Short mmCIF file of the C-alpha atoms (twelve columns), coordinates in Angstrom:
data_MODEL
# 
_entry.id   MODEL 
# 
loop_
_atom_site.group_PDB 
_atom_site.id 
_atom_site.type_symbol 
_atom_site.label_atom_id 
_atom_site.label_alt_id 
_atom_site.label_comp_id 
_atom_site.label_asym_id 
_atom_site.label_seq_id 
_atom_site.Cartn_x 
_atom_site.Cartn_y 
_atom_site.Cartn_z 
_atom_site.pdbx_PDB_model_num 
ATOM 1   C CA . SER A 1   8.704   59.702  -3.297  1 
ATOM 2   C CA . ASN A 2   5.734   57.644  -4.477  1 
ATOM 3   C CA . GLY A 3   8.103   54.785  -5.202  1 
ATOM 4   C CA . ASN A 4   9.491   54.952  -1.671  1 
ATOM 5   C CA . ASN A 5   5.965   55.033  -0.211  1 
ATOM 6   C CA . ASN A 6   4.997   51.995  -2.283  1 
ATOM 7   C CA . ASN A 7   8.091   50.133  -1.135  1 
ATOM 8   C CA . THR A 8   7.299   51.027  2.479   1 
ATOM 9   C CA . ARG A 9   3.699   49.853  2.143   1 
ATOM 10  C CA . SER A 10  4.881   46.656  0.473   1 
ATOM 11  C CA . HIS A 11  7.410   46.072  3.237   1 
ATOM 12  C CA . ASP A 12  4.782   46.711  5.936   1 
ATOM 13  C CA . TYR A 13  2.358   44.351  4.201   1 
ATOM 14  C CA . VAL A 14  4.928   41.549  4.117   1 
ATOM 15  C CA . GLU A 15  5.804   42.230  7.753   1 
ATOM 16  C CA . ASN A 16  2.130   41.958  8.752   1 
ATOM 17  C CA . ILE A 17  1.807   38.651  6.933   1 
ATOM 18  C CA . ALA A 18  5.027   37.482  8.576   1 
ATOM 19  C CA . LEU A 19  3.632   38.282  12.017  1 
ATOM 20  C CA . GLU A 20  0.146   36.859  11.469  1 
ATOM 21  C CA . THR A 21  0.632   33.652  9.525   1 
ATOM 22  C CA . PRO A 22  2.809   31.458  11.798  1 
ATOM 23  C CA . SER A 23  0.252   31.596  14.602  1 
ATOM 24  C CA . LEU A 24  -2.760  30.608  12.508  1 
ATOM 25  C CA . SER A 25  -2.259  26.856  12.332  1 
ATOM 26  C CA . MET A 26  -1.533  26.461  16.054  1 
ATOM 27  C CA . ALA A 27  -4.439  28.788  16.899  1 
ATOM 28  C CA . ALA A 28  -6.697  26.464  14.929  1 
ATOM 29  C CA . MET A 29  -5.456  23.483  16.902  1 
ATOM 30  C CA . GLN A 30  -5.982  25.211  20.252  1 
ATOM 31  C CA . SER A 31  -9.410  26.668  19.551  1 
ATOM 32  C CA . GLU A 32  -12.368 24.762  20.994  1 
ATOM 33  C CA . ALA A 33  -14.959 25.938  18.447  1 
ATOM 34  C CA . MET A 34  -14.995 23.861  15.251  1 
ATOM 35  C CA . GLY A 35  -16.323 26.763  13.187  1 
ATOM 36  C CA . ALA A 36  -13.462 28.957  14.388  1 
ATOM 37  C CA . LYS A 37  -10.938 26.251  13.601  1 
ATOM 38  C CA . LEU A 38  -12.185 25.872  10.045  1 
ATOM 39  C CA . LEU A 39  -12.261 29.635  9.511   1 
ATOM 40  C CA . ILE A 40  -8.688  30.009  10.774  1 
ATOM 41  C CA . LEU A 41  -7.421  27.196  8.551   1 
ATOM 42  C CA . THR A 42  -9.258  28.620  5.538   1 
ATOM 43  C CA . MET A 43  -7.529  31.961  6.190   1 
ATOM 44  C CA . LEU A 44  -4.203  30.196  6.556   1 
ATOM 45  C CA . HIS A 45  -4.595  28.397  3.230   1 
ATOM 46  C CA . ALA A 46  -5.556  31.612  1.445   1 
ATOM 47  C CA . LYS A 47  -2.609  33.502  2.937   1 
ATOM 48  C CA . VAL A 48  -0.147  30.775  1.987   1 
ATOM 49  C CA . ARG A 49  -1.411  30.664  -1.598  1 
ATOM 50  C CA . ARG A 50  -1.289  34.431  -1.920  1 
ATOM 51  C CA . ASP A 51  1.780   35.464  0.054   1 
ATOM 52  C CA . PHE A 52  4.215   32.587  0.576   1 
ATOM 53  C CA . ARG A 53  6.368   33.371  -2.447  1 
ATOM 54  C CA . ALA A 54  6.692   36.988  -1.272  1 
ATOM 55  C CA . LEU A 55  7.734   35.785  2.154   1 
ATOM 56  C CA . MET A 56  10.334  33.489  0.605   1 
ATOM 57  C CA . SER A 57  11.825  36.541  -1.104  1 
ATOM 58  C CA . HIS A 58  11.594  39.076  1.753   1 
ATOM 59  C CA . ARG A 59  11.545  36.979  4.934   1 
ATOM 60  C CA . PRO A 60  12.788  33.443  4.228   1 
ATOM 61  C CA . ASP A 61  13.232  32.863  7.963   1 
ATOM 62  C CA . VAL A 62  9.523   33.473  8.555   1 
ATOM 63  C CA . ALA A 63  8.587   31.382  5.531   1 
ATOM 64  C CA . LEU A 64  10.506  28.431  6.967   1 
ATOM 65  C CA . ALA A 65  8.894   29.022  10.369  1 
ATOM 66  C CA . ILE A 66  5.463   28.886  8.732   1 
ATOM 67  C CA . ARG A 67  6.346   25.627  6.995   1 
ATOM 68  C CA . ASP A 68  7.620   24.083  10.235  1 
ATOM 69  C CA . THR A 69  4.596   25.275  12.223  1 
ATOM 70  C CA . ILE A 70  2.165   23.771  9.734   1 
ATOM 71  C CA . ASN A 71  4.067   20.478  9.795   1 
ATOM 72  C CA . ILE A 72  4.020   20.486  13.609  1 
ATOM 73  C CA . SER A 73  0.287   21.179  13.501  1 
ATOM 74  C CA . LEU A 74  -0.222  18.172  11.201  1 
ATOM 75  C CA . THR A 75  1.602   15.959  13.699  1 
ATOM 76  C CA . TYR A 76  -0.369  17.431  16.597  1 
ATOM 77  C CA . LEU A 77  -3.668  16.952  14.753  1 
ATOM 78  C CA . GLY A 78  -2.767  13.338  14.040  1 
ATOM 79  C CA . GLN A 79  -2.077  12.755  17.714  1 
ATOM 80  C CA . ARG A 80  -5.443  14.244  18.654  1 
ATOM 81  C CA . ILE A 81  -7.239  12.068  16.113  1 
ATOM 82  C CA . SER A 82  -5.387  8.958   17.299  1 
ATOM 83  C CA . ARG A 83  -6.388  9.706   20.902  1 
ATOM 84  C CA . GLY A 84  -9.951  10.444  19.908  1 
ATOM 85  C CA . GLY A 85  -9.586  14.180  20.433  1 
ATOM 86  C CA . SER A 86  -9.038  16.053  23.661  1 
ATOM 87  C CA . SER A 87  -12.561 17.471  23.580  1 
ATOM 88  C CA . GLY A 88  -15.551 16.775  21.433  1 
ATOM 89  C CA . GLY A 89  -14.086 13.554  20.042  1 
ATOM 90  C CA . GLY A 90  -11.604 12.883  17.278  1 
ATOM 91  C CA . GLY A 91  -14.377 12.887  14.699  1 
ATOM 92  C CA . GLY A 92  -14.532 16.669  14.845  1 
ATOM 93  C CA . ASP A 93  -10.786 16.980  14.497  1 
ATOM 94  C CA . SER A 94  -10.945 14.844  11.354  1 
ATOM 95  C CA . GLY A 95  -12.768 17.710  9.674   1 
ATOM 96  C CA . LEU A 96  -9.608  19.809  10.004  1 
ATOM 97  C CA . VAL A 97  -7.418  17.392  8.073   1 
ATOM 98  C CA . ALA A 98  -8.259  18.568  4.542   1 
ATOM 99  C CA . PRO A 99  -7.723  22.337  5.041   1 
ATOM 100 C CA . LEU A 100 -4.519  21.878  7.029   1 
ATOM 101 C CA . CYS A 101 -3.135  19.379  4.506   1 
ATOM 102 C CA . SER A 102 -4.003  21.808  1.715   1 
ATOM 103 C CA . SER A 103 -1.937  24.476  3.476   1 
ATOM 104 C CA . ALA A 104 0.985   22.082  3.858   1 
ATOM 105 C CA . ALA A 105 0.769   21.198  0.166   1 
ATOM 106 C CA . ALA A 106 0.519   24.879  -0.813  1 
ATOM 107 C CA . VAL A 107 3.682   25.626  1.147   1 
ATOM 108 C CA . ALA A 108 5.547   22.716  -0.438  1 
ATOM 109 C CA . VAL A 109 4.562   23.791  -3.945  1 
ATOM 110 C CA . ARG A 110 5.605   27.402  -3.402  1 
ATOM 111 C CA . HIS A 111 8.710   26.631  -1.389  1 
ATOM 112 C CA . GLY A 112 10.723  25.601  -4.439  1 
ATOM 113 C CA . GLY A 113 13.935  23.644  -4.277  1 
ATOM 114 C CA . GLY A 114 12.274  20.259  -4.056  1 
ATOM 115 C CA . GLY A 115 9.476   21.189  -1.658  1 
ATOM 116 C CA . ILE A 116 7.039   18.762  -3.316  1 
ATOM 117 C CA . ALA A 117 9.557   15.916  -3.219  1 
ATOM 118 C CA . GLU A 118 10.293  16.601  0.462   1 
ATOM 119 C CA . LEU A 119 6.617   16.475  1.445   1 
ATOM 120 C CA . VAL A 120 6.024   13.339  -0.632  1 
ATOM 121 C CA . GLU A 121 8.937   11.711  1.201   1 
ATOM 122 C CA . VAL A 122 7.458   12.678  4.589   1 
ATOM 123 C CA . ALA A 123 4.134   11.104  3.575   1 
ATOM 124 C CA . ARG A 124 5.844   8.032   2.099   1 
ATOM 125 C CA . SER A 125 8.028   7.397   5.144   1 
ATOM 126 C CA . SER A 126 5.053   7.916   7.475   1 
ATOM 127 C CA . LEU A 127 2.975   5.369   5.545   1 
ATOM 128 C CA . ALA A 128 5.892   2.941   5.445   1 
ATOM 129 C CA . ALA A 129 6.382   3.229   9.203   1 
ATOM 130 C CA . SER A 130 2.661   2.653   9.835   1 
ATOM 131 C CA . ASN A 131 2.888   -0.520  7.739   1 
ATOM 132 C CA . GLY A 132 5.768   -1.915  9.800   1 
ATOM 133 C CA . GLY A 133 8.615   -0.431  7.786   1 
ATOM 134 C CA . PRO A 134 11.565  1.506   9.187   1 
ATOM 135 C CA . SER A 135 10.723  4.803   10.860  1 
ATOM 136 C CA . SER A 136 12.653  8.046   10.716  1 
ATOM 137 C CA . GLN A 137 12.373  11.543  12.100  1 
ATOM 138 C CA . ASN A 138 10.122  12.326  9.133   1 
ATOM 139 C CA . SER A 139 7.698   9.458   9.887   1 
ATOM 140 C CA . ASN A 140 5.430   11.664  11.982  1 
ATOM 141 C CA . LEU A 141 2.075   11.641  10.143  1 
ATOM 142 C CA . ILE A 142 -0.730  9.199   10.774  1 
ATOM 143 C CA . PRO A 143 -1.782  7.291   7.608   1 
ATOM 144 C CA . SER A 144 -5.030  9.186   7.023   1 
ATOM 145 C CA . ILE A 145 -3.204  12.540  7.087   1 
ATOM 146 C CA . ALA A 146 -0.277  11.300  4.976   1 
ATOM 147 C CA . LEU A 147 -2.692  10.164  2.273   1 
ATOM 148 C CA . VAL A 148 -4.614  13.452  2.248   1 
ATOM 149 C CA . VAL A 149 -1.311  15.336  1.917   1 
ATOM 150 C CA . LEU A 150 -0.490  13.235  -1.152  1 
ATOM 151 C CA . SER A 151 -3.926  13.845  -2.660  1 
ATOM 152 C CA . CYS A 152 -3.624  17.640  -2.197  1 
ATOM 153 C CA . LEU A 153 -0.233  18.126  -3.860  1 
ATOM 154 C CA . PRO A 154 -1.240  17.856  -7.570  1 
ATOM 155 C CA . GLU A 155 -4.158  20.255  -7.131  1 
ATOM 156 C CA . GLU A 156 -1.988  22.799  -5.328  1 
ATOM 157 C CA . ALA A 157 0.697   22.530  -7.995  1 
ATOM 158 C CA . GLN A 158 -1.837  23.199  -10.733 1 
ATOM 159 C CA . ALA A 159 -3.364  26.096  -8.782  1 
ATOM 160 C CA . SER A 160 0.011   27.805  -8.287  1 
ATOM 161 C CA . ASP A 161 1.561   30.451  -10.495 1 
ATOM 162 C CA . MET A 162 4.190   28.012  -11.743 1 
ATOM 163 C CA . GLY A 163 4.339   27.445  -15.491 1 
ATOM 164 C CA . ALA A 164 3.002   24.208  -16.955 1 
ATOM 165 C CA . ALA A 165 6.503   22.865  -17.626 1 
ATOM 166 C CA . GLU A 166 7.570   23.583  -14.036 1 
ATOM 167 C CA . VAL A 167 4.443   21.901  -12.646 1 
ATOM 168 C CA . ASP A 168 5.016   18.827  -14.821 1 
ATOM 169 C CA . LYS A 169 8.655   18.593  -13.751 1 
ATOM 170 C CA . ALA A 170 7.826   18.911  -10.058 1 
ATOM 171 C CA . LEU A 171 5.060   16.300  -10.153 1 
ATOM 172 C CA . TYR A 172 6.750   13.853  -12.544 1 
ATOM 173 C CA . SER A 173 9.780   13.668  -10.260 1 
ATOM 174 C CA . SER A 174 7.602   12.468  -7.369  1 
ATOM 175 C CA . VAL A 175 4.752   10.511  -8.983  1 
ATOM 176 C CA . GLY A 176 6.541   7.165   -8.609  1 
ATOM 177 C CA . GLN A 177 7.052   7.543   -4.858  1 
ATOM 178 C CA . ALA A 178 3.546   8.916   -4.330  1 
ATOM 179 C CA . LEU A 179 1.827   6.046   -6.155  1 
ATOM 180 C CA . GLU A 180 4.024   3.336   -4.631  1 
ATOM 181 C CA . ALA A 181 3.206   4.574   -1.122  1 
ATOM 182 C CA . THR A 182 -0.479  4.733   -2.047  1 
ATOM 183 C CA . TYR A 183 -0.366  1.249   -3.548  1 
ATOM 184 C CA . VAL A 184 1.010   -0.257  -0.333  1 
ATOM 185 C CA . SER A 185 -1.673  1.440   1.745   1 
ATOM 186 C CA . LEU A 186 -4.435  0.402   -0.673  1 
ATOM 187 C CA . VAL A 187 -3.345  -3.244  -0.753  1 
ATOM 188 C CA . ARG A 188 -3.098  -3.416  3.035   1 
ATOM 189 C CA . SER A 189 -6.437  -1.648  3.519   1 
ATOM 190 C CA . LEU A 190 -8.188  -3.995  1.093   1 
ATOM 191 C CA . SER A 191 -6.657  -7.118  2.607   1 
ATOM 192 C CA . GLY A 192 -7.098  -6.008  6.213   1 
ATOM 193 C CA . GLY A 193 -10.615 -4.654  5.955   1 
ATOM 194 C CA . ALA A 194 -9.590  -1.098  6.951   1 
ATOM 195 C CA . ASN A 195 -12.093 0.589   4.658   1 
ATOM 196 C CA . SER A 196 -11.677 4.121   6.030   1 
ATOM 197 C CA . ASP A 197 -8.447  4.820   4.116   1 
ATOM 198 C CA . ILE A 198 -9.527  3.221   0.814   1 
ATOM 199 C CA . PRO A 199 -11.375 6.271   -0.627  1 
ATOM 200 C CA . THR A 200 -8.399  8.527   0.140   1 
ATOM 201 C CA . CYS A 201 -5.985  6.066   -1.493  1 
ATOM 202 C CA . LEU A 202 -8.148  6.105   -4.594  1 
ATOM 203 C CA . LYS A 203 -8.338  9.906   -4.565  1 
ATOM 204 C CA . VAL A 204 -4.536  10.056  -4.488  1 
ATOM 205 C CA . LEU A 205 -4.474  7.836   -7.567  1 
ATOM 206 C CA . GLU A 206 -7.081  9.971   -9.345  1 
ATOM 207 C CA . HIS A 207 -5.384  13.276  -8.514  1 
ATOM 208 C CA . TRP A 208 -1.955  12.141  -9.734  1 
ATOM 209 C CA . CYS A 209 -3.202  10.296  -12.847 1 
ATOM 210 C CA . GLY A 210 -4.482  13.456  -14.528 1 
ATOM 211 C CA . PRO A 211 -1.551  15.895  -14.331 1 
ATOM 212 C CA . CYS A 212 1.029   13.107  -14.651 1 
ATOM 213 C CA . HIS A 213 -0.818  11.458  -17.568 1 
ATOM 214 C CA . VAL A 214 -0.847  7.990   -16.018 1 
ATOM 215 C CA . THR A 215 -2.315  5.766   -18.719 1 
ATOM 216 C CA . LEU A 216 -4.444  2.653   -18.583 1 
ATOM 217 C CA . SER A 217 -1.421  0.651   -19.750 1 
ATOM 218 C CA . GLN A 218 0.640   1.948   -16.853 1 
ATOM 219 C CA . LEU A 219 -2.085  1.080   -14.347 1 
ATOM 220 C CA . ASN A 220 -1.900  -2.487  -15.650 1 
ATOM 221 C CA . VAL A 221 1.798   -2.854  -14.790 1 
ATOM 222 C CA . PRO A 222 2.320   -4.682  -11.463 1 
ATOM 223 C CA . LEU A 223 4.307   -2.671  -8.929  1 
ATOM 224 C CA . ALA A 224 7.318   -4.430  -7.421  1 
ATOM 225 C CA . VAL A 225 6.923   -2.994  -3.916  1 
ATOM 226 C CA . ALA A 226 8.715   -4.970  -1.234  1 
ATOM 227 C CA . ASP A 227 6.552   -3.936  1.741   1 
ATOM 228 C CA . ALA A 228 3.119   -4.340  0.153   1 
ATOM 229 C CA . GLY A 229 2.470   -7.456  2.219   1 
ATOM 230 C CA . VAL A 230 1.311   -9.506  -0.770  1 
ATOM 231 C CA . VAL A 231 2.194   -13.189 -0.988  1 
ATOM 232 C CA . GLY A 232 2.952   -14.233 -4.566  1 
ATOM 233 C CA . ASP A 233 2.344   -12.017 -7.588  1 
ATOM 234 C CA . GLN A 234 1.428   -8.451  -6.724  1 
ATOM 235 C CA . PRO A 235 -1.748  -7.176  -8.404  1 
ATOM 236 C CA . SER A 236 -1.588  -4.048  -10.522 1 
ATOM 237 C CA . PHE A 237 -3.579  -0.917  -9.732  1 
ATOM 238 C CA . LEU A 238 -5.891  -1.925  -12.585 1 
ATOM 239 C CA . THR A 239 -6.529  -5.350  -11.051 1 
ATOM 240 C CA . LEU A 240 -7.357  -3.741  -7.694  1 
ATOM 241 C CA . LEU A 241 -9.734  -1.251  -9.289  1 
ATOM 242 C CA . VAL A 242 -11.522 -3.978  -11.256 1 
ATOM 243 C CA . ARG A 243 -11.944 -6.002  -8.037  1 
ATOM 244 C CA . ILE A 244 -13.406 -3.027  -6.178  1 
ATOM 245 C CA . LEU A 245 -15.769 -2.242  -9.053  1 
ATOM 246 C CA . SER A 246 -16.936 -5.863  -9.304  1 
ATOM 247 C CA . ASP A 247 -18.073 -6.113  -5.665  1 
ATOM 248 C CA . SER A 248 -21.706 -7.147  -5.370  1 
ATOM 249 C CA . ASN A 249 -21.746 -5.937  -1.739  1 
ATOM 250 C CA . PRO A 250 -19.564 -2.804  -1.692  1 
ATOM 251 C CA . PRO A 251 -18.675 -1.472  1.760   1 
ATOM 252 C CA . SER A 252 -19.428 2.171   1.021   1 
ATOM 253 C CA . GLU A 253 -20.678 4.581   -1.608  1 
ATOM 254 C CA . GLU A 254 -17.498 6.666   -1.256  1 
ATOM 255 C CA . ILE A 255 -15.298 3.734   -2.280  1 
ATOM 256 C CA . LEU A 256 -17.304 3.144   -5.463  1 
ATOM 257 C CA . LYS A 257 -17.239 6.836   -6.366  1 
ATOM 258 C CA . ALA A 258 -13.506 7.161   -5.772  1 
ATOM 259 C CA . ALA A 259 -12.620 3.961   -7.658  1 
ATOM 260 C CA . SER A 260 -14.800 4.953   -10.632 1 
ATOM 261 C CA . LYS A 261 -13.213 8.391   -10.878 1 
ATOM 262 C CA . ALA A 262 -9.662  7.030   -10.558 1 
ATOM 263 C CA . LEU A 263 -10.147 4.485   -13.348 1 
ATOM 264 C CA . ALA A 264 -11.979 6.989   -15.569 1 
ATOM 265 C CA . GLU A 265 -9.125  9.481   -15.191 1 
ATOM 266 C CA . SER A 266 -6.679  6.934   -16.574 1 
ATOM 267 C CA . ILE A 267 -9.006  5.770   -19.352 1 
ATOM 268 C CA . MET A 268 -9.187  9.345   -20.625 1 
ATOM 269 C CA . GLN A 269 -5.397  9.642   -21.024 1 
ATOM 270 C CA . PRO A 270 -4.766  9.399   -24.788 1 
ATOM 271 C CA . SER A 271 -1.033  8.739   -25.011 1 
ATOM 272 C CA . ASP A 272 -1.315  4.931   -25.124 1 
ATOM 273 C CA . VAL A 273 -4.302  4.747   -27.519 1 
ATOM 274 C CA . GLY A 274 -3.690  2.243   -30.297 1 
ATOM 275 C CA . THR A 275 -0.984  0.326   -28.428 1 
ATOM 276 C CA . ALA A 276 -1.024  -3.381  -27.660 1 
ATOM 277 C CA . ALA A 277 -0.593  -2.601  -23.958 1 
ATOM 278 C CA . ARG A 278 -3.778  -0.530  -23.858 1 
ATOM 279 C CA . ALA A 279 -5.672  -3.156  -25.853 1 
ATOM 280 C CA . GLU A 280 -4.694  -5.745  -23.234 1 
ATOM 281 C CA . ALA A 281 -5.807  -3.463  -20.393 1 
ATOM 282 C CA . VAL A 282 -9.152  -2.873  -22.137 1 
ATOM 283 C CA . ARG A 283 -9.547  -6.632  -22.655 1 
ATOM 284 C CA . ILE A 284 -9.027  -7.221  -18.918 1 
ATOM 285 C CA . ILE A 285 -11.640 -4.628  -18.008 1 
ATOM 286 C CA . LEU A 286 -14.291 -5.721  -20.497 1 
ATOM 287 C CA . SER A 287 -13.878 -9.444  -19.857 1 
ATOM 288 C CA . ALA A 288 -14.441 -8.785  -16.147 1 
ATOM 289 C CA . ILE A 289 -18.059 -7.798  -16.904 1 
ATOM 290 C CA . PRO A 290 -19.300 -11.311 -17.804 1 
ATOM 291 C CA . SER A 291 -16.783 -13.112 -15.596 1 
ATOM 292 C CA . HIS A 292 -16.884 -11.071 -12.357 1 
ATOM 293 C CA . GLY A 293 -19.786 -8.632  -12.646 1 
ATOM 294 C CA . PHE A 294 -17.604 -5.572  -13.223 1 
ATOM 295 C CA . LEU A 295 -19.856 -2.479  -13.154 1 
ATOM 296 C CA . ALA A 296 -23.031 -4.584  -13.331 1 
ATOM 297 C CA . ALA A 297 -22.834 -5.936  -9.761  1 
ATOM 298 C CA . PRO A 298 -22.175 -2.633  -7.955  1 
ATOM 299 C CA . LEU A 299 -24.726 -0.836  -10.155 1 
ATOM 300 C CA . ALA A 300 -27.379 -3.333  -9.080  1 
ATOM 301 C CA . TYR A 301 -26.442 -2.824  -5.426  1 
ATOM 302 C CA . CYS A 302 -26.490 0.969   -5.825  1 
ATOM 303 C CA . SER A 303 -29.929 0.879   -7.422  1 
ATOM 304 C CA . SER A 304 -31.386 -1.255  -4.657  1 
ATOM 305 C CA . ASN A 305 -29.892 1.004   -1.968  1 
ATOM 306 C CA . GLU A 306 -30.559 4.323   -3.764  1 
ATOM 307 C CA . TRP A 307 -26.882 5.260   -3.931  1 
ATOM 308 C CA . ASP A 308 -27.506 7.705   -6.760  1 
ATOM 309 C CA . GLU A 309 -24.147 9.463   -6.595  1 
ATOM 310 C CA . ALA A 310 -22.251 6.188   -6.816  1 
ATOM 311 C CA . SER A 311 -24.552 5.086   -9.645  1 
ATOM 312 C CA . HIS A 312 -23.675 8.280   -11.486 1 
ATOM 313 C CA . SER A 313 -19.921 7.733   -11.038 1 
ATOM 314 C CA . LEU A 314 -20.233 4.146   -12.273 1 
ATOM 315 C CA . ALA A 315 -22.392 5.236   -15.214 1 
ATOM 316 C CA . CYS A 316 -19.874 7.899   -16.221 1 
ATOM 317 C CA . LEU A 317 -17.100 5.297   -16.053 1 
ATOM 318 C CA . ALA A 318 -19.079 2.906   -18.265 1 
ATOM 319 C CA . SER A 319 -19.785 5.674   -20.756 1 
ATOM 320 C CA . ASP A 320 -16.171 6.910   -20.793 1 
ATOM 321 C CA . LEU A 321 -14.837 3.391   -21.349 1 
ATOM 322 C CA . ALA A 322 -17.328 2.600   -24.115 1 
ATOM 323 C CA . THR A 323 -16.839 5.971   -25.830 1 
ATOM 324 C CA . GLU A 324 -13.038 5.868   -25.756 1 
ATOM 325 C CA . GLU A 325 -13.055 2.263   -27.022 1 
ATOM 326 C CA . VAL A 326 -16.057 2.612   -29.326 1 
ATOM 327 C CA . GLU A 327 -14.363 0.830   -32.262 1 
ATOM 328 C CA . THR A 328 -13.538 -2.165  -30.072 1 
ATOM 329 C CA . ILE A 329 -17.060 -2.200  -28.628 1 
ATOM 330 C CA . ALA A 330 -18.642 -1.948  -32.089 1 
ATOM 331 C CA . ALA A 331 -16.524 -4.810  -33.458 1 
ATOM 332 C CA . CYS A 332 -17.670 -6.977  -30.500 1 
ATOM 333 C CA . GLN A 333 -14.779 -9.418  -30.876 1 
ATOM 334 C CA . ILE A 334 -13.870 -9.817  -27.192 1 
ATOM 335 C CA . PRO A 335 -15.957 -10.795 -24.152 1 
ATOM 336 C CA . GLY A 336 -17.709 -7.919  -22.445 1 
ATOM 337 C CA . CYS A 337 -18.456 -5.766  -25.491 1 
ATOM 338 C CA . ALA A 338 -22.112 -6.759  -25.720 1 
ATOM 339 C CA . GLU A 339 -22.452 -6.642  -21.952 1 
ATOM 340 C CA . ILE A 340 -21.284 -3.028  -21.614 1 
ATOM 341 C CA . VAL A 341 -23.783 -1.977  -24.279 1 
ATOM 342 C CA . GLU A 342 -26.500 -3.740  -22.285 1 
ATOM 343 C CA . ILE A 343 -25.376 -1.873  -19.160 1 
ATOM 344 C CA . LEU A 344 -25.637 1.451   -20.982 1 
ATOM 345 C CA . LEU A 345 -29.103 0.562   -22.286 1 
ATOM 346 C CA . ARG A 346 -30.282 -0.269  -18.759 1 
ATOM 347 C CA . LEU A 347 -28.815 2.953   -17.394 1 
ATOM 348 C CA . GLN A 348 -31.087 4.967   -19.692 1 
ATOM 349 C CA . ARG A 349 -34.051 3.776   -17.612 1 
ATOM 350 C CA . HIS A 350 -32.517 4.882   -14.310 1 
ATOM 351 C CA . PRO A 351 -34.819 7.219   -12.323 1 
ATOM 352 C CA . PHE A 352 -31.932 9.599   -11.474 1 
ATOM 353 C CA . GLN A 353 -31.598 11.789  -14.563 1 
ATOM 354 C CA . PRO A 354 -27.786 12.339  -14.445 1 
ATOM 355 C CA . VAL A 355 -27.388 8.556   -14.573 1 
ATOM 356 C CA . ALA A 356 -29.951 8.138   -17.344 1 
ATOM 357 C CA . ILE A 357 -28.296 10.663  -19.687 1 
ATOM 358 C CA . SER A 358 -24.717 9.497   -19.057 1 
ATOM 359 C CA . ALA A 359 -24.779 7.062   -22.008 1 
ATOM 360 C CA . LEU A 360 -25.643 9.690   -24.634 1 
ATOM 361 C CA . GLU A 361 -22.017 10.380  -25.509 1 
ATOM 362 C CA . PHE A 362 -21.470 6.724   -26.384 1 
ATOM 363 C CA . TRP A 363 -24.493 6.600   -28.707 1 
ATOM 364 C CA . LEU A 364 -23.252 9.720   -30.484 1 
ATOM 365 C CA . ALA A 365 -19.807 8.151   -30.903 1 
ATOM 366 C CA . LEU A 366 -21.348 4.921   -32.152 1 
ATOM 367 C CA . GLN A 367 -23.118 6.794   -34.957 1 
ATOM 368 C CA . ASP A 368 -19.716 7.562   -36.485 1 
ATOM 369 C CA . ILE A 369 -18.955 3.842   -36.873 1 
ATOM 370 C CA . PRO A 370 -20.135 2.493   -40.259 1 
ATOM 371 C CA . THR A 371 -23.026 0.048   -39.921 1 
ATOM 372 C CA . GLU A 372 -21.102 -2.765  -41.609 1 
ATOM 373 C CA . GLU A 373 -18.423 -2.486  -38.895 1 
ATOM 374 C CA . ARG A 374 -20.890 -2.940  -36.038 1 
ATOM 375 C CA . HIS A 375 -21.475 -6.430  -34.738 1 
# 
């Protein structure tokens, strides 16, 4: 009897979720109060994370309806943002992008059967269409939303109840498409001066580099992407990041923070340590310090404009690079080795304490290098 009661309660619970969830995303779009919209979308995300797998088992029809409703809401939100919003301006609607994209990513992760790959393809085709490529029935997201969807997927996969091997398989199968689409958008944004999408492009790169173990060597491989809009040789992700982080007049603090974190994520991947390909990538980065002002130029700008958070991201990048390549830095046989040590010494005098203490890890690592091997 208790077993039957439990089954009944479980069935009723799933039925309640089935009735409530499909209406949440559209209710958020139709509400006029921004606080109410955010609350509704937060509830939606929590319900999807908690209950979507149960719905797939007990009510697959409702689960698919939820997925379709969220996707329709993403399209509708993009239209509102493109028009400037029907009330209160599109700027307010932009605040809804992250929670709704997180819900879409949570659904894709828990849907199974290639849900991640399907959502990556929707984002890819939408970005391709916005860049003048062929459109399809899936090309229905504006670029800013497509990029946020891509940035949310790895985090949602890691937060799910899937095993590590299943997460790796799901993400590895889509990382190529995700990064190629991001590369095209980043190149076009950098060349066209559309700075608003650059931080999100860089966040996509950061979020996929970690779980997919994208190494520094891999970032240094040029992507052969036909619709990138680049005349001549296409720059690698590494080349683009070095350019951004050598800018003496950076357009925004967010761009510097995002670029620093993306490059640091790849530097910390250990699988290519000791290879000639990584040594070449490190040479490119270090030599850009004396030749192009890598790290030094944006740090000077940040200090003069009191961009402390960007200074901290840049300082952490400098420390991570020097610590991971401490033997190369200590040998001082390639351009840039002495310069990065000078940067770390200057950072210790920074008035913002998190920046000032960021170099400590490098000094501790340097102590392990015999004195006769330091130059």
